[in-house]
GUTI-619174 format. One line per 5 residues: number of its first residue (from 0); for each residue z, y, x of C-alpha. Coordinates in steps of 0.5 Angstrom, whole numbers, plus 500, padded with zeros to 3 digits. Each point is the difference from the previous one (the first is absolute). Layout:
N
NUM	Z Y X; ... .
END
This chain:
715
0	883 854 443; 502 508 498; 505 502 495; 500 507 497; 506 500 496 .
5	502 508 498; 501 505 507; 499 494 504; 494 495 503; 502 493 502 .
10	496 497 505; 501 492 501; 497 496 505; 503 492 501; 507 501 502 .
15	499 508 502; 502 507 495; 498 506 501; 502 506 495; 497 507 500 .
20	503 505 495; 497 506 498; 506 506 499; 502 504 495; 497 506 503 .
25	494 497 503; 501 497 507; 497 493 501; 506 496 503; 502 494 503 .
30	506 496 496; 499 493 503; 496 495 505; 504 493 501; 502 493 498 .
35	495 499 492; 504 503 495; 499 498 493; 504 504 496; 499 507 496 .
40	506 503 501; 499 505 505; 506 503 502; 498 507 504; 506 504 503 .
45	499 507 501; 499 504 507; 506 503 503; 499 507 501; 502 501 508 .
50	502 507 503; 494 504 503; 495 496 497; 495 504 497; 499 500 492 .
55	496 505 495; 503 500 493; 494 495 497; 500 495 505; 507 500 503 .
60	502 496 506; 493 496 501; 502 499 507; 504 494 499; 495 497 495 .
65	497 494 502; 492 503 500; 494 496 500; 496 505 503; 504 505 503 .
70	497 507 502; 501 505 506; 504 506 499; 503 501 492; 507 498 499 .
75	500 492 504; 500 502 507; 499 493 502; 495 497 504; 493 502 495 .
80	495 495 498; 495 505 500; 499 506 504; 493 506 498; 499 506 501 .
85	495 505 496; 497 506 502; 504 500 507; 506 499 497; 505 494 499 .
90	499 497 492; 508 499 498; 498 495 495; 504 498 494; 496 494 497 .
95	502 497 493; 498 495 496; 494 501 496; 497 493 497; 500 492 502 .
100	495 495 499; 501 492 500; 495 496 502; 498 493 501; 497 497 507 .
105	500 504 507; 495 506 501; 498 502 507; 501 505 505; 494 505 501 .
110	498 498 507; 506 497 502; 502 493 500; 506 497 495; 502 494 497 .
115	496 496 495; 502 497 493; 495 494 503; 501 496 493; 508 501 500 .
120	503 503 494; 502 508 501; 501 506 498; 500 507 502; 503 506 497 .
125	498 507 502; 505 506 500; 497 507 500; 504 506 502; 498 507 500 .
130	502 507 503; 497 504 495; 501 506 504; 496 498 506; 495 496 496 .
135	501 494 504; 501 492 497; 503 494 503; 499 494 497; 505 494 503 .
140	496 493 499; 506 494 500; 497 493 499; 504 494 498; 498 493 502 .
145	502 495 495; 501 494 505; 502 504 505; 507 504 504; 495 506 502 .
150	498 507 496; 494 504 502; 501 507 501; 495 506 502; 499 507 498 .
155	494 504 498; 501 507 501; 495 506 495; 498 507 501; 499 503 493 .
160	499 507 502; 494 504 503; 505 502 506; 499 495 506; 507 496 501 .
165	501 497 507; 505 494 500; 503 500 506; 504 493 498; 499 495 494 .
170	505 494 501; 497 493 497; 508 498 498; 507 504 499; 506 496 498 .
175	506 503 499; 506 495 500; 507 501 499; 507 496 500; 502 495 506 .
180	493 502 503; 500 506 506; 504 498 506; 501 493 496; 494 498 502 .
185	496 498 505; 493 501 502; 496 494 503; 492 502 504; 495 497 504 .
190	500 504 507; 498 499 506; 494 501 505; 493 497 503; 501 493 500 .
195	507 500 497; 499 502 493; 503 500 494; 507 498 503; 505 499 494 .
200	505 507 501; 506 500 495; 505 507 501; 505 503 495; 498 506 496 .
205	505 506 501; 500 508 496; 494 503 503; 492 498 500; 497 494 503 .
210	492 500 502; 495 494 501; 493 502 502; 494 500 503; 495 505 503 .
215	496 496 505; 494 501 494; 502 493 498; 506 496 497; 501 498 507 .
220	503 495 505; 508 505 500; 501 500 493; 497 497 494; 500 502 493 .
225	505 497 497; 508 500 500; 506 496 496; 505 502 497; 506 497 499 .
230	507 498 499; 505 500 507; 502 493 499; 493 497 497; 497 495 505 .
235	494 496 499; 502 496 494; 505 504 496; 501 508 498; 496 505 497 .
240	493 502 504; 495 506 498; 494 501 504; 494 504 501; 493 499 503 .
245	494 505 501; 493 498 497; 497 504 506; 498 500 507; 501 507 502 .
250	505 504 502; 506 499 496; 507 502 499; 506 497 497; 506 505 499 .
255	507 497 497; 505 505 499; 507 499 499; 504 506 496; 508 502 501 .
260	501 496 494; 497 494 501; 494 501 497; 494 497 503; 492 503 500 .
265	494 496 501; 493 502 502; 494 498 503; 493 501 500; 495 504 505 .
270	503 504 506; 500 507 498; 502 501 507; 492 502 501; 497 499 493 .
275	498 507 496; 494 498 493; 497 506 497; 499 499 493; 495 504 496 .
280	500 500 492; 501 494 497; 499 496 507; 506 495 501; 503 496 506 .
285	502 493 500; 506 498 503; 499 492 503; 504 495 497; 508 498 501 .
290	502 493 498; 508 501 499; 503 493 501; 508 497 496; 503 495 502 .
295	507 497 498; 499 493 505; 501 504 506; 495 502 506; 496 493 499 .
300	500 501 492; 496 507 502; 495 497 506; 498 494 494; 499 505 494 .
305	495 505 506; 497 494 502; 498 497 493; 498 508 498; 495 500 506 .
310	498 493 498; 498 502 493; 498 507 500; 498 503 507; 497 495 504 .
315	492 497 499; 501 495 495; 494 496 502; 504 499 507; 505 497 496 .
320	498 494 497; 496 494 504; 501 500 508; 498 505 505; 498 498 506 .
325	504 498 507; 496 505 504; 500 501 508; 498 507 503; 497 501 507 .
330	504 505 503; 506 497 504; 495 495 503; 494 505 502; 502 507 499 .
335	493 504 501; 498 495 506; 495 495 495; 494 499 499; 496 496 494 .
340	501 491 504; 507 503 501; 502 501 493; 496 494 498; 503 496 504 .
345	507 502 498; 498 499 491; 497 492 503; 507 499 502; 504 503 495 .
350	495 497 495; 502 493 503; 507 502 500; 500 502 491; 500 507 500 .
355	496 503 495; 497 507 501; 499 503 507; 501 508 500; 497 504 506 .
360	504 506 502; 499 507 504; 494 500 505; 494 498 496; 497 507 500 .
365	496 505 503; 502 501 507; 507 497 499; 503 496 506; 506 504 501 .
370	505 504 495; 496 507 502; 494 500 497; 496 498 494; 504 501 494 .
375	495 502 495; 494 498 502; 499 493 495; 495 496 503; 500 494 504 .
380	501 500 507; 493 496 502; 503 497 507; 506 496 496; 496 500 493 .
385	492 498 502; 499 499 493; 506 505 497; 505 498 495; 496 497 495 .
390	498 495 505; 506 499 503; 503 498 492; 494 496 498; 501 496 507 .
395	508 500 499; 499 498 492; 495 494 503; 506 497 503; 504 500 493 .
400	504 506 501; 501 507 497; 499 505 503; 504 507 501; 500 506 504 .
405	504 506 503; 499 507 498; 503 507 502; 496 505 495; 504 505 499 .
410	500 502 508; 495 504 505; 500 499 508; 498 507 502; 495 496 505 .
415	495 497 494; 494 502 497; 504 502 494; 504 504 503; 494 504 504 .
420	495 500 493; 506 503 496; 506 502 503; 502 504 494; 502 492 498 .
425	506 501 504; 507 502 498; 501 506 505; 503 506 501; 495 506 503 .
430	506 503 503; 502 494 504; 497 495 505; 499 494 496; 506 495 499 .
435	498 493 502; 505 493 498; 497 495 503; 494 503 503; 498 501 492 .
440	499 506 495; 502 499 492; 494 501 496; 500 506 494; 501 496 494 .
445	501 506 496; 492 502 501; 496 497 496; 495 498 505; 504 496 504 .
450	503 495 494; 492 499 498; 498 498 507; 507 495 500; 497 497 494 .
455	493 499 502; 502 497 507; 505 495 496; 494 499 494; 495 499 506 .
460	506 495 504; 501 497 494; 493 498 498; 497 498 506; 504 493 500 .
465	504 496 497; 507 503 502; 506 498 496; 506 503 504; 500 508 502 .
470	507 501 504; 500 508 500; 504 503 505; 502 507 501; 503 502 508 .
475	503 507 499; 504 505 497; 497 507 497; 500 506 503; 497 506 501 .
480	502 501 492; 496 507 498; 503 501 494; 506 498 495; 497 495 496 .
485	495 496 504; 504 494 502; 500 499 492; 492 501 499; 500 496 506 .
490	502 494 497; 496 502 493; 493 499 505; 503 493 503; 502 497 493 .
495	493 503 497; 497 496 505; 504 494 500; 500 500 492; 492 500 501 .
500	500 494 506; 504 495 495; 498 501 494; 492 499 503; 503 495 505 .
505	505 496 494; 500 494 505; 502 502 507; 505 500 502; 504 506 503 .
510	505 500 505; 504 507 501; 502 502 508; 503 506 503; 502 499 507 .
515	502 493 497; 505 503 495; 500 507 499; 497 500 493; 504 495 497 .
520	500 502 492; 499 499 492; 494 505 501; 497 496 505; 502 494 497 .
525	496 501 494; 493 500 504; 502 495 506; 504 494 498; 503 499 506 .
530	502 505 505; 501 498 508; 507 501 501; 501 502 507; 497 499 506 .
535	506 497 502; 498 492 499; 506 497 504; 502 495 495; 506 502 502 .
540	500 507 499; 497 499 494; 506 497 497; 503 507 499; 493 504 498 .
545	497 494 495; 508 501 497; 500 507 499; 494 500 498; 501 495 494 .
550	506 504 497; 495 504 496; 493 496 502; 498 493 497; 499 495 506 .
555	493 500 497; 498 507 503; 503 499 507; 494 498 505; 504 495 505 .
560	497 496 505; 501 496 507; 497 502 506; 500 499 507; 506 499 505 .
565	503 503 504; 499 505 494; 496 506 502; 506 505 497; 506 497 503 .
570	497 494 505; 505 496 497; 498 492 499; 502 498 493; 499 492 498 .
575	493 500 496; 504 496 495; 504 506 499; 495 505 500; 495 495 494 .
580	508 500 497; 501 508 499; 493 501 498; 500 496 495; 504 505 496 .
585	494 505 500; 493 500 499; 498 494 506; 495 501 506; 499 500 507 .
590	500 504 507; 498 496 505; 494 497 503; 498 494 496; 497 497 507 .
595	506 500 504; 503 495 495; 500 492 502; 498 495 495; 508 499 499 .
600	501 508 499; 494 499 495; 503 495 496; 506 504 499; 496 506 497 .
605	497 495 495; 507 498 498; 503 508 500; 494 502 495; 501 493 495 .
610	507 503 500; 499 506 499; 495 499 494; 505 495 498; 504 505 499 .
615	496 506 499; 502 502 492; 507 499 501; 501 504 506; 495 505 496 .
620	503 500 493; 507 497 501; 507 503 501; 502 502 506; 507 500 503 .
625	503 502 507; 506 496 501; 501 502 507; 497 506 503; 496 501 506 .
630	505 507 500; 507 497 500; 499 494 505; 498 494 504; 497 496 494 .
635	495 503 495; 499 495 494; 495 503 495; 498 495 493; 496 501 495 .
640	500 497 492; 495 498 496; 501 503 493; 501 493 497; 505 499 506 .
645	496 493 501; 498 502 507; 504 503 506; 498 502 507; 506 502 505 .
650	498 503 506; 506 500 507; 499 503 506; 504 500 506; 500 506 504 .
655	504 497 506; 504 495 500; 508 499 503; 504 496 503; 503 496 495 .
660	498 502 494; 503 499 493; 497 496 495; 495 504 496; 500 500 493 .
665	496 503 495; 501 503 493; 493 499 496; 499 505 494; 497 500 493 .
670	500 492 499; 502 496 493; 506 497 501; 499 494 498; 493 499 502 .
675	499 494 506; 496 503 505; 497 496 505; 499 502 509; 493 498 501 .
680	502 501 507; 506 495 500; 499 497 494; 506 501 498; 503 502 493 .
685	504 506 498; 502 502 493; 499 508 499; 508 502 499; 500 495 506 .
690	495 504 505; 503 508 497; 508 499 500; 502 494 505; 493 502 504 .
695	494 497 504; 503 497 507; 493 500 505; 500 494 505; 497 503 506 .
700	502 504 505; 496 507 500; 499 502 507; 498 507 503; 494 503 495 .
705	500 493 496; 499 500 492; 500 495 496; 495 500 492; 503 496 496 .
710	498 498 492; 504 498 494; 496 497 494; 503 498 494; 500 493 498 .
END
């Protein structure tokens, strides 16, 4: 709900309030963001006048005011939200309130993925700010969702004058926060590297600027487009937490600046390091969407709010209903060395084990026998697939399995037929030797001919046979970026392709991948309901990777598979049961050679799949809680609780056993205190308050890399 009260605009979500104030001088100011308020008494304190602050007789001391979209170079000398030049000179903007409008629902963003209403009740506030001297308007959009604590923000910049405007920076969201924050605040973010993505990091803020960013041409393995700011005393279960997430897959920048007076300015949007965008008269620039979240129930409360929101308003809704097929991927069983007979044998054994979808990974096209060739030559290798993709798909379908296939549409090998025919399709710098990564270059998605080529290839592939699943890979960063704004234009091309193909084939399940988890972001989740979390698929290593990912992304989106042991990345041998238990807390599948499974192992796989399908709805839509963090000790404990609190699943994983260990006690969360719950494994019964306050005491001793998965159901 959005309330208009004099000079105030009050956005109210489920448990959150966001209040704007129109300053008497015309500036749009931030008044409050936090726990839901119901008062009509909007107390405003006058901004103090500081020594050496710039001012003028009309606007006063603007630097101390909490602006919603601060500009560069005029009175306010802190971080600007927007920078531009006109006629080769830096524009000194001063945006003033012009108008606002409140509408029901959630408008789409031109060319960009964004949250959708999807049947939920929401309202959108559009506030137009204008600089009359330069003829520039900034339309700030705020959508508040009735059932959520997330507020969606974005900005649209318009040039209304004849002289071209060159944008150099335009953030999606700027937020000024005063009071106890600043140096009393911790920042939580997701850092990491290849095969160790989204590690939870926490550090205190201090006076000065802190930055989380990417310049790799993707949201990156290194720093995910998400930050959380919290009280120093905040824990998983209590304390105020403010989250910011970008619905974008390219280069991003989050800036947090703490001034000497403990005021904090937060900004997030496209990384302006390599950004510029020229607007002719009447042209607009749309920023990506930022999802702001506030929780007074600690870090876990923020996580659950984001999970519910992304499930309801970001992920393709058709894949949140019903059941997703349990897949087996051919990569770790065959790599490039396969033929049709070998694939059919794996599929036959997979079917016997209860697996539902066979996925053919890399190596099926062109002359692809290693990673040096053929990307771009998207025709079946007749030596491996004599009847083509459609022929293999038909044979797989006749076994009773669905069929899926791997593609890497954004890439090209220099030694490919496509490169010979269209050398201009590759991103390159004429003055430099081509930069390669994994023996490949990037296709130039800013080129309409390349976009059309990829659309045609994907359309031909999906129309050629009964394909139920696409694994979309992207295995290198963007280099040789030849002009400012290239990366953003690249992603507009990518989003155009993804819009086209997912709208034409809505029944096809897409799974994203980028060198593992290098492009795990809300932008890609608008098209891909699940993303491969990391190439490190070892169950013990995955505890941190999956827990880190689940800090803000729902379990339904986390690709989590059981892989061959010794593990490909770590050479670790982890029990089959542990691998299954950890993978259950994600989008479940297999990466192994089903033909090598024993009869006993096939029966075990059938049991794992049956259990996953029984728990699938709970895992996908329930409330996730971290009881004991993988980042903090030797024992990991995760819990998922149904919304009605009638069904609970608990996972315990011991990394290394110790001599003479103390008795395990796990206190569950979020149960009905007076409800009686049955442990489905032992048949024992416990009241909810007993499990939460006294705790649960497992009767088994967990050895190295061992796990225990327990279900509780209300009697």
